[in-house]
N, C-alpha and C positions, 0 to 999 in steps of 0.2 A: 684291839677292836679291828685294826686293819687286816690282820690275818683271818679273822672271822669273815670279813667282807670278801676277801680274796678266795677263801674256801667256798663261799656260797656263789661267787660270781662264775666260776668255771662250770659247775653243773648247770646253772641257769642259762648260761650262754650256749652250751651245747644241747640243751633240751630242745630248742627249736628245730635243730637239724633232724631230730628223730620223729617229730610230729608229721602227720600226714595231712594233706590238703583235702578239703571236702570235695565231693564229686563235681560240683559246679565251678570249681576253681579253674578258670580259663586264662592261660597266659597269652593266647593269641588275640585277645580282645585289645583294641587300641588304648583303652583306658587302664589296662592292668598295670602298666609301668607307673602311671600317675598314682594309682591306688597304693602300690607298694612304696612309692616315694613318700606319700603322706603318712603311711604307717611307720616308716623308719625315721622320718624327720625328727621326731621328739628325741630319739636316741642321739642323733648328731647334735642337737641343741644342748642336751644334757652334757654330752662329752665336751662341747665347747665351753660351757659354763664351768665345768669342773677344771679344765685346763687353765682357763682364765683366772679362776680363784686361786689355783695352786701357784701360778706365776706371780700373782699379786702378793700372796703370802710369802713367797720366797724373796721377792724384792723388799718387802717390809722387814723381813728378818735380817737381810743384808744391811739395810739402812740402820737398824737398831744396833748391829754389831759395829758399824763404822762410827756411830755417835758416841 
């Protein structure tokens, strides 16, 4: 299952680099940085949760081995 997720992750992550912005996409607007931050924030939260759960799982497995 992990290999399938990895195989799907690479094309999905690179897909956004090939997309074009619409004509009204203005990076000189003072709010553009905030809008981009709000857009990418869920990805950072998801990554943080994933890493946190992975660390907890690793700690629990080490505790079980030691007991």
